[in-house]
DSSP file (Angstrom, degrees, kcal/mol; ACC not computed):
  #  RESIDUE AA STRUCTURE BP1 BP2  ACC     N-H-->O    O-->H-N    N-H-->O    O-->H-N    TCO  KAPPA ALPHA  PHI   PSI    X-CA   Y-CA   Z-CA
    1    1 A X     >        0   0    0      0, 0.0     4,-2.3     0, 0.0     5,-0.2   0.000 360.0 360.0 360.0 -30.5    0.0    0.0    0.0
    2    2 A X  H  >  +     0   0    0      1,-0.2     4,-2.1     2,-0.2     5,-0.1   0.884 360.0  51.8 -64.4 -37.8    2.9    2.3    0.6
    3    3 A X  H  > S+     0   0    0      2,-0.2     4,-2.1     1,-0.2    -1,-0.2   0.898 109.0  50.8 -64.5 -39.8    4.0    1.9   -3.0
    4    4 A X  H  > S+     0   0    0      2,-0.2     4,-2.3     1,-0.2    -2,-0.2   0.904 109.5  49.1 -64.6 -42.3    0.5    2.8   -4.1
    5    5 A X  H  X S+     0   0    0     -4,-2.3     4,-2.5     1,-0.2    -1,-0.2   0.875 109.8  53.2 -64.4 -36.5    0.4    5.9   -2.0
    6    6 A X  H  X S+     0   0    0     -4,-2.1     4,-2.5     2,-0.2    -2,-0.2   0.899 108.1  50.2 -63.9 -40.6    3.8    6.8   -3.5
    7    7 A X  H  X S+     0   0    0     -4,-2.1     4,-2.2     2,-0.2    -2,-0.2   0.925 111.1  48.9 -63.3 -44.4    2.4    6.4   -7.0
    8    8 A X  H  X S+     0   0    0     -4,-2.3     4,-1.8     1,-0.2    -2,-0.2   0.933 115.3  43.0 -61.1 -46.9   -0.6    8.6   -6.2
    9    9 A X  H  X S+     0   0    0     -4,-2.5     4,-2.6     1,-0.2    -1,-0.2   0.859 111.7  54.5 -69.3 -35.2    1.6   11.4   -4.7
   10   10 A X  H  X S+     0   0    0     -4,-2.5     4,-2.8     2,-0.2    -1,-0.2   0.893 107.6  50.3 -65.7 -39.2    4.2   11.1   -7.5
   11   11 A X  H  X S+     0   0    0     -4,-2.2     4,-2.1     2,-0.2    -1,-0.2   0.907 112.1  47.4 -64.6 -40.8    1.5   11.6  -10.1
   12   12 A X  H  X S+     0   0    0     -4,-1.8     4,-2.3     2,-0.2    -2,-0.2   0.919 113.4  48.1 -66.4 -42.2    0.3   14.7   -8.3
   13   13 A X  H  X S+     0   0    0     -4,-2.6     4,-2.6     2,-0.2    -2,-0.2   0.923 111.6  49.4 -63.4 -44.6    3.8   16.0   -7.9
   14   14 A X  H  X S+     0   0    0     -4,-2.8     4,-2.6     1,-0.2    -1,-0.2   0.880 109.8  52.5 -62.6 -37.8    4.5   15.4  -11.6
   15   15 A X  H  X S+     0   0    0     -4,-2.1     4,-2.3     2,-0.2    -1,-0.2   0.920 109.9  48.2 -62.4 -43.9    1.3   17.2  -12.5
   16   16 A X  H  X S+     0   0    0     -4,-2.3     4,-2.3     2,-0.2    -2,-0.2   0.917 112.6  48.4 -62.0 -44.1    2.3   20.2  -10.4
   17   17 A X  H  X S+     0   0    0     -4,-2.6     4,-2.7     1,-0.2     5,-0.2   0.927 111.7  49.2 -63.5 -45.1    5.8   20.3  -12.0
   18   18 A X  H  X S+     0   0    0     -4,-2.6     4,-2.6     1,-0.2     6,-0.3   0.902 111.3  49.6 -62.1 -41.2    4.4   20.1  -15.5
   19   19 A X  H  X>S+     0   0    0     -4,-2.3     4,-1.4     1,-0.2     5,-1.2   0.915 114.2  44.8 -64.7 -42.8    1.8   22.9  -14.9
   20   20 A X  H  <5S+     0   0    0     -4,-2.3    -2,-0.2     2,-0.2    -1,-0.2   0.895 116.4  45.5 -70.7 -38.8    4.5   25.2  -13.5
   21   21 A X  H  <5S+     0   0    0     -4,-2.7    -2,-0.2    -5,-0.2    -1,-0.2   0.908 122.0  36.4 -69.5 -41.1    7.0   24.4  -16.2
   22   22 A X  H  <5S-     0   0    0     -4,-2.6    -1,-0.2    -5,-0.2    -2,-0.2   0.602 101.9-129.9 -88.5 -11.6    4.5   24.7  -19.0
   23   23 A X  T  <5 +     0   0    0     -4,-1.4    -3,-0.2    -5,-0.2    -4,-0.1   0.856  41.9 176.6  65.6  34.9    2.6   27.6  -17.4
   24   24 A X      < -     0   0    0     -5,-1.2    -1,-0.2    -6,-0.3     2,-0.1  -0.429  37.1-132.3 -72.5 145.6   -0.7   25.8  -18.0
   25   25 A X  S    S+     0   0    0     -2,-0.1     2,-0.4     2,-0.1    -1,-0.1  -0.060  79.1  96.6 -87.3  35.5   -3.9   27.4  -16.7
   26   26 A X  S    S-     0   0    0     -2,-0.1    -2,-0.1    -7,-0.1    -3,-0.0  -0.941  84.7-101.1-123.5 142.6   -5.0   24.0  -15.1
   27   27 A X    >>  -     0   0    0     -2,-0.4     4,-1.5     1,-0.1     3,-0.7  -0.367  29.4-125.2 -62.7 142.8   -4.5   22.9  -11.5
   28   28 A X  H 3> S+     0   0    0      1,-0.2     4,-2.7     2,-0.2     5,-0.2   0.876 107.9  57.2 -57.0 -43.0   -1.5   20.6  -11.0
   29   29 A X  H 3> S+     0   0    0      1,-0.2     4,-2.1     2,-0.2    -1,-0.2   0.829 103.5  55.1 -61.6 -29.2   -3.6   17.8   -9.3
   30   30 A X  H <> S+     0   0    0     -3,-0.7     4,-1.9     2,-0.2    -1,-0.2   0.930 110.0  44.9 -67.3 -44.1   -5.9   17.7  -12.4
   31   31 A X  H  X S+     0   0    0     -4,-1.5     4,-2.3     1,-0.2    -2,-0.2   0.900 112.3  53.0 -64.4 -39.6   -2.9   17.1  -14.7
   32   32 A X  H  X S+     0   0    0     -4,-2.7     4,-2.5     1,-0.2    -2,-0.2   0.871 106.7  52.4 -62.2 -36.8   -1.7   14.5  -12.1
   33   33 A X  H  X S+     0   0    0     -4,-2.1     4,-2.5     2,-0.2    -1,-0.2   0.888 108.7  49.9 -66.4 -38.6   -5.0   12.8  -12.2
   34   34 A X  H  X S+     0   0    0     -4,-1.9     4,-2.4     2,-0.2    -2,-0.2   0.913 111.4  49.1 -65.1 -41.3   -4.8   12.6  -16.0
   35   35 A X  H  X S+     0   0    0     -4,-2.3     4,-2.6     2,-0.2    -2,-0.2   0.907 111.1  49.6 -63.3 -41.4   -1.3   11.1  -15.7
   36   36 A X  H  X S+     0   0    0     -4,-2.5     4,-2.8     2,-0.2    -2,-0.2   0.909 109.8  51.5 -63.3 -41.7   -2.6    8.6  -13.1
   37   37 A X  H  X S+     0   0    0     -4,-2.5     4,-2.1     2,-0.2    -2,-0.2   0.929 111.4  47.1 -60.0 -45.5   -5.4    7.6  -15.4
   38   38 A X  H  X S+     0   0    0     -4,-2.4     4,-1.9     2,-0.2    -2,-0.2   0.910 112.5  50.2 -63.1 -42.0   -3.0    7.1  -18.3
   39   39 A X  H  X S+     0   0    0     -4,-2.6     4,-2.6     1,-0.2     5,-0.2   0.919 111.5  47.5 -62.9 -44.0   -0.7    5.1  -16.0
   40   40 A X  H  X S+     0   0    0     -4,-2.8     4,-2.8     1,-0.2     5,-0.3   0.842 109.7  53.7 -68.1 -32.0   -3.5    2.9  -14.8
   41   41 A X  H  < S+     0   0    0     -4,-2.1    -1,-0.2    -5,-0.2    -2,-0.2   0.873 113.3  43.4 -68.1 -35.6   -4.7    2.3  -18.4
   42   42 A X  H  < S+     0   0    0     -4,-1.9    -2,-0.2    -5,-0.2    -1,-0.2   0.891 121.9  38.2 -73.6 -39.9   -1.2    1.2  -19.4
   43   43 A X  H  < S-     0   0    0     -4,-2.6    -2,-0.2    -5,-0.2    -3,-0.2   0.825  84.1-159.7 -83.4 -33.0   -0.7   -1.0  -16.3
   44   44 A X     <  -     0   0    0     -4,-2.8    -3,-0.1    -5,-0.2     3,-0.1   0.969  16.7-143.7  49.8  71.7   -4.2   -2.4  -16.0
   45   45 A X        -     0   0    0     -5,-0.3    -1,-0.1     1,-0.1     7,-0.1  -0.311  25.2 -95.7 -63.8 147.9   -4.1   -3.4  -12.2
   46   46 A X        -     0   0    0      5,-0.3     7,-0.6     1,-0.1    -1,-0.1  -0.323  25.2-153.3 -63.6 144.3   -5.9   -6.6  -11.4
   47   47 A X        +     0   0    0      5,-0.1     2,-0.3    -3,-0.1     5,-0.1   0.116  54.6 120.0-107.2  19.9   -9.4   -6.1  -10.0
   48   48 A X    >   -     0   0    0      3,-0.2     3,-0.8     1,-0.1     4,-0.1  -0.669  68.6-127.2 -86.1 141.1   -9.6   -9.3   -8.0
   49   49 A X  G >  S+     0   0    0     -2,-0.3     3,-0.6     1,-0.2    -1,-0.1   0.847 106.8  45.9 -57.6 -37.3  -10.1   -8.8   -4.2
   50   50 A X  G 3  S+     0   0    0      1,-0.2    -1,-0.2    -3,-0.0    -3,-0.0   0.718 119.2  38.9 -79.5 -20.6   -7.1  -10.9   -3.2
   51   51 A X  G <  S+     0   0    0     -3,-0.8    -5,-0.3    -6,-0.0    -1,-0.2  -0.039  75.0 151.8-123.4  33.2   -4.7   -9.4   -5.6
   52   52 A X    <   -     0   0    0     -3,-0.6    -5,-0.1    -4,-0.1    -3,-0.0  -0.381  47.8-112.9 -65.9 140.9   -5.5   -5.7   -5.7
   53   53 A X     >  -     0   0    0     -7,-0.6     4,-2.2     1,-0.1     5,-0.2  -0.229  24.1-108.8 -70.2 163.9   -2.6   -3.5   -6.5
   54   54 A X  H  > S+     0   0    0      1,-0.2     4,-2.6     2,-0.2     5,-0.2   0.842 118.7  57.2 -62.1 -34.3   -1.1   -1.1   -4.0
   55   55 A X  H  > S+     0   0    0      2,-0.2     4,-2.3     1,-0.2    -1,-0.2   0.922 108.2  45.8 -64.8 -43.5   -2.5    1.8   -5.9
   56   56 A X  H  > S+     0   0    0      2,-0.2     4,-2.3     1,-0.2    -2,-0.2   0.896 113.2  49.8 -66.6 -39.6   -6.1    0.5   -5.6
   57   57 A X  H  X S+     0   0    0     -4,-2.2     4,-2.1     2,-0.2    -2,-0.2   0.920 112.0  47.9 -64.9 -42.7   -5.6   -0.3   -1.9
   58   58 A X  H  X S+     0   0    0     -4,-2.6     4,-2.3     1,-0.2    -2,-0.2   0.907 111.9  50.2 -64.2 -41.2   -4.3    3.2   -1.2
   59   59 A X  H  X S+     0   0    0     -4,-2.3     4,-2.5     1,-0.2    -1,-0.2   0.896 108.7  52.3 -64.5 -39.6   -7.1    4.8   -3.1
   60   60 A X  H  X S+     0   0    0     -4,-2.3     4,-1.7     2,-0.2    -1,-0.2   0.910 109.4  49.2 -62.8 -41.9   -9.7    2.7   -1.2
   61   61 A X  H  X S+     0   0    0     -4,-2.1     4,-0.8     1,-0.2    -2,-0.2   0.925 112.7  47.5 -63.1 -44.3   -8.2    3.8    2.1
   62   62 A X  H >< S+     0   0    0     -4,-2.3     3,-0.6     1,-0.2    -2,-0.2   0.887 110.4  52.3 -64.3 -38.6   -8.3    7.5    1.0
   63   63 A X  H >< S+     0   0    0     -4,-2.5     3,-1.4     1,-0.2    -1,-0.2   0.826 101.1  61.0 -67.8 -30.8  -11.9    7.1   -0.3
   64   64 A X  H 3< S+     0   0    0     -4,-1.7    -1,-0.2     1,-0.3     3,-0.2   0.798 113.4  37.2 -64.7 -26.5  -13.0    5.7    3.1
   65   65 A X  T X< S+     0   0    0     -4,-0.8     3,-1.4    -3,-0.6     4,-0.4  -0.062  77.8 126.5-114.3  31.2  -12.0    8.9    4.7
   66   66 A X  G X   +     0   0    0     -3,-1.4     3,-1.6     1,-0.3     4,-0.4   0.817  62.4  68.5 -60.1 -33.7  -13.0   11.3    1.9
   67   67 A X  G >  S+     0   0    0      1,-0.3     3,-1.2    -3,-0.2     4,-0.3   0.799  90.7  63.2 -60.4 -27.3  -15.1   13.5    4.3
   68   68 A X  G X  S+     0   0    0     -3,-1.4     3,-1.1     1,-0.2     4,-0.4   0.781  92.2  64.1 -67.9 -25.0  -11.9   14.7    6.0
   69   69 A X  G <  S+     0   0    0     -3,-1.6     4,-0.4    -4,-0.4    -1,-0.2   0.637  95.3  60.1 -73.8 -12.4  -10.8   16.3    2.7
   70   70 A X  G <> S+     0   0    0     -3,-1.2     4,-2.2    -4,-0.4    -1,-0.2   0.569  82.7  83.0 -89.1  -9.7  -13.7   18.7    2.9
   71   71 A X  H <> S+     0   0    0     -3,-1.1     4,-2.4    -4,-0.3     5,-0.2   0.936  89.8  48.6 -61.9 -48.5  -12.6   20.1    6.2
   72   72 A X  H  > S+     0   0    0     -4,-0.4     4,-2.2     1,-0.2    -1,-0.2   0.891 111.6  50.8 -60.2 -37.0  -10.1   22.6    4.7
   73   73 A X  H  > S+     0   0    0     -4,-0.4     4,-2.0     2,-0.2    -1,-0.2   0.910 110.4  49.3 -65.5 -40.9  -12.8   23.8    2.2
   74   74 A X  H  X S+     0   0    0     -4,-2.2     4,-2.0     2,-0.2    -2,-0.2   0.889 110.2  50.4 -64.6 -39.8  -15.3   24.3    5.0
   75   75 A X  H  X S+     0   0    0     -4,-2.4     4,-2.5     1,-0.2    -1,-0.2   0.892 108.9  53.1 -64.4 -39.5  -12.7   26.3    7.0
   76   76 A X  H  X S+     0   0    0     -4,-2.2     4,-1.9     2,-0.2    -2,-0.2   0.891 107.7  50.3 -62.8 -40.1  -12.1   28.4    3.9
   77   77 A X  H  < S+     0   0    0     -4,-2.0    -1,-0.2     2,-0.2    -2,-0.2   0.923 112.5  46.6 -64.1 -43.5  -15.8   29.2    3.5
   78   78 A X  H >< S+     0   0    0     -4,-2.0     3,-1.0     1,-0.2     4,-0.2   0.896 112.1  51.2 -65.8 -39.5  -16.0   30.2    7.1
   79   79 A X  H 3< S+     0   0    0     -4,-2.5     3,-0.3     1,-0.2    -1,-0.2   0.840 119.3  35.5 -67.2 -32.7  -12.9   32.4    6.9
   80   80 A X  T 3X S+     0   0    0     -4,-1.9     4,-2.5    -5,-0.2    -1,-0.2   0.033  77.6 120.0-109.8  25.8  -14.2   34.2    3.8
   81   81 A X  H <> S+     0   0    0     -3,-1.0     4,-2.1     1,-0.2    -1,-0.2   0.843  74.9  54.5 -62.4 -33.2  -17.9   34.4    4.6
   82   82 A X  H  > S+     0   0    0     -3,-0.3     4,-2.1    -4,-0.2    -1,-0.2   0.923 110.6  45.3 -66.1 -42.9  -17.8   38.2    4.5
   83   83 A X  H  > S+     0   0    0      1,-0.2     4,-2.2     2,-0.2    -2,-0.2   0.907 112.4  51.7 -65.7 -41.3  -16.3   38.2    1.0
   84   84 A X  H  < S+     0   0    0     -4,-2.5    -1,-0.2     1,-0.2    -2,-0.2   0.872 109.2  50.5 -62.8 -37.0  -18.8   35.6   -0.1
   85   85 A X  H >< S+     0   0    0     -4,-2.1     3,-1.0    -5,-0.2    -1,-0.2   0.913 112.3  46.6 -67.3 -42.3  -21.7   37.7    1.3
   86   86 A X  H 3< S+     0   0    0     -4,-2.1     3,-0.3     1,-0.2    -2,-0.2   0.857 120.5  38.1 -67.4 -35.2  -20.5   40.8   -0.6
   87   87 A X  T 3X S+     0   0    0     -4,-2.2     4,-2.1     1,-0.2    -1,-0.2  -0.014  78.5 122.1-106.5  28.8  -20.0   38.9   -3.8
   88   88 A X  H <> S+     0   0    0     -3,-1.0     4,-2.6     1,-0.2     5,-0.2   0.892  72.1  51.3 -61.1 -43.1  -23.0   36.6   -3.6
   89   89 A X  H  > S+     0   0    0     -3,-0.3     4,-2.7    -4,-0.2     5,-0.2   0.954 112.2  43.3 -64.9 -51.4  -24.6   37.7   -6.9
   90   90 A X  H  > S+     0   0    0      1,-0.2     4,-2.5     2,-0.2    -1,-0.2   0.895 115.6  50.2 -61.5 -36.8  -21.5   37.3   -9.1
   91   91 A X  H  X S+     0   0    0     -4,-2.1     4,-2.6     2,-0.2    -1,-0.2   0.928 111.9  47.3 -65.7 -43.9  -20.7   34.0   -7.5
   92   92 A X  H  X S+     0   0    0     -4,-2.6     4,-2.8    -5,-0.2     5,-0.3   0.920 112.6  48.9 -63.3 -44.3  -24.3   32.7   -8.0
   93   93 A X  H  X S+     0   0    0     -4,-2.7     4,-2.8     1,-0.2     5,-0.2   0.916 112.8  48.5 -61.7 -42.7  -24.3   33.9  -11.6
   94   94 A X  H  X S+     0   0    0     -4,-2.5     4,-2.6    -5,-0.2     5,-0.2   0.911 113.2  47.2 -64.4 -42.2  -20.9   32.1  -12.2
   95   95 A X  H  X S+     0   0    0     -4,-2.6     4,-2.3     2,-0.2    -2,-0.2   0.944 116.3  42.5 -64.6 -48.4  -22.1   28.9  -10.6
   96   96 A X  H  X S+     0   0    0     -4,-2.8     4,-2.6     2,-0.2    -2,-0.2   0.909 115.8  50.2 -65.7 -41.4  -25.4   28.8  -12.4
   97   97 A X  H  X S+     0   0    0     -4,-2.8     4,-2.6    -5,-0.3    -2,-0.2   0.915 112.3  45.7 -63.6 -43.7  -23.7   29.8  -15.7
   98   98 A X  H  X S+     0   0    0     -4,-2.6     4,-2.4    -5,-0.2    -1,-0.2   0.880 113.0  51.0 -68.7 -35.7  -21.0   27.2  -15.5
   99   99 A X  H  X S+     0   0    0     -4,-2.3     4,-2.5    -5,-0.2    -2,-0.2   0.932 112.4  46.4 -63.5 -44.6  -23.5   24.5  -14.5
  100  100 A X  H  X S+     0   0    0     -4,-2.6     4,-2.5     2,-0.2    -2,-0.2   0.910 112.0  50.3 -65.1 -42.4  -25.7   25.4  -17.5
  101  101 A X  H  X S+     0   0    0     -4,-2.6     4,-2.4     2,-0.2    -1,-0.2   0.921 112.1  47.9 -61.6 -43.9  -22.7   25.5  -19.9
  102  102 A X  H  X S+     0   0    0     -4,-2.4     4,-2.5     2,-0.2     5,-0.2   0.911 111.3  50.5 -62.7 -42.5  -21.6   22.0  -18.6
  103  103 A X  H  X S+     0   0    0     -4,-2.5     4,-2.5     1,-0.2    -2,-0.2   0.915 111.7  47.7 -61.8 -43.8  -25.1   20.7  -19.0
  104  104 A X  H  X S+     0   0    0     -4,-2.5     4,-2.5     2,-0.2    -2,-0.2   0.901 112.3  48.7 -65.3 -41.4  -25.4   22.0  -22.6
  105  105 A X  H  X S+     0   0    0     -4,-2.4     4,-2.5     2,-0.2    -2,-0.2   0.921 113.1  47.1 -66.0 -43.1  -22.0   20.6  -23.5
  106  106 A X  H  X S+     0   0    0     -4,-2.5     4,-2.7     2,-0.2     5,-0.2   0.926 113.5  48.4 -64.9 -43.4  -22.8   17.2  -22.1
  107  107 A X  H  X S+     0   0    0     -4,-2.5     4,-2.2    -5,-0.2    -2,-0.2   0.913 112.9  47.8 -62.0 -42.6  -26.2   17.1  -23.8
  108  108 A X  H  X S+     0   0    0     -4,-2.5     4,-2.2     2,-0.2    -2,-0.2   0.904 113.1  48.5 -64.1 -42.1  -24.7   18.1  -27.1
  109  109 A X  H  X S+     0   0    0     -4,-2.5     4,-2.8     2,-0.2     5,-0.2   0.922 111.8  48.5 -65.2 -44.6  -21.9   15.5  -26.8
  110  110 A X  H  X S+     0   0    0     -4,-2.7     4,-2.5     1,-0.2    -1,-0.2   0.896 110.9  51.4 -63.1 -39.7  -24.4   12.7  -25.9
  111  111 A X  H  X S+     0   0    0     -4,-2.2     4,-1.8    -5,-0.2    -1,-0.2   0.907 111.9  46.3 -65.8 -40.3  -26.6   13.7  -28.8
  112  112 A X  H  X S+     0   0    0     -4,-2.2     4,-1.9     2,-0.2    -2,-0.2   0.926 114.8  46.3 -65.3 -44.6  -23.6   13.5  -31.2
  113  113 A X  H  X S+     0   0    0     -4,-2.8     4,-2.1     1,-0.2    -2,-0.2   0.857 109.8  55.3 -67.9 -33.2  -22.4   10.2  -29.8
  114  114 A X  H  X S+     0   0    0     -4,-2.5     4,-1.4    -5,-0.2    -1,-0.2   0.887 107.3  49.3 -65.1 -38.7  -26.0    8.9  -29.9
  115  115 A X  H  X S+     0   0    0     -4,-1.8     4,-1.2     1,-0.2    -1,-0.2   0.884 111.0  50.1 -66.8 -37.9  -26.3    9.7  -33.6
  116  116 A X  H  < S+     0   0    0     -4,-1.9    -2,-0.2     1,-0.2    -1,-0.2   0.883 107.8  53.3 -66.7 -38.1  -22.9    8.0  -34.3
  117  117 A X  H  < S+     0   0    0     -4,-2.1    -1,-0.2     1,-0.2    -2,-0.2   0.825 105.0  55.2 -67.4 -31.5  -24.0    4.8  -32.4
  118  118 A X  H  <        0   0    0     -4,-1.4    -1,-0.2     1,-0.2    -2,-0.2   0.860 360.0 360.0 -70.2 -35.3  -27.2    4.5  -34.5
  119  119 A X     <        0   0    0     -4,-1.2    -1,-0.2    -5,-0.1    -2,-0.2   0.498 360.0 360.0 -66.4 360.0  -25.2    4.6  -37.8
């Protein structure tokens, strides 16, 4: 499991390094997640309960305690509640707008892929 945790952290670190070197406007952990996805696609860890790879075991342990990862975000909201109150309208418009844009893109993509599948 220690090896799996090392793989997870190495992917995140590599993502951070790539973002800083390339000056990408994407968070480093997102790039690290894409790298981890590519690595797992290449490696194809076994999905049998007795022979799960260290990466899968480490991910399962982290997922069991996922609620703890929301504590810093909650503290940030409490710390900036005055700013959030002052900027409530722009934040709400941005949230609703981004949700609507995402919904439209997903619907458009599904409709295109549905037409391709029929052919």
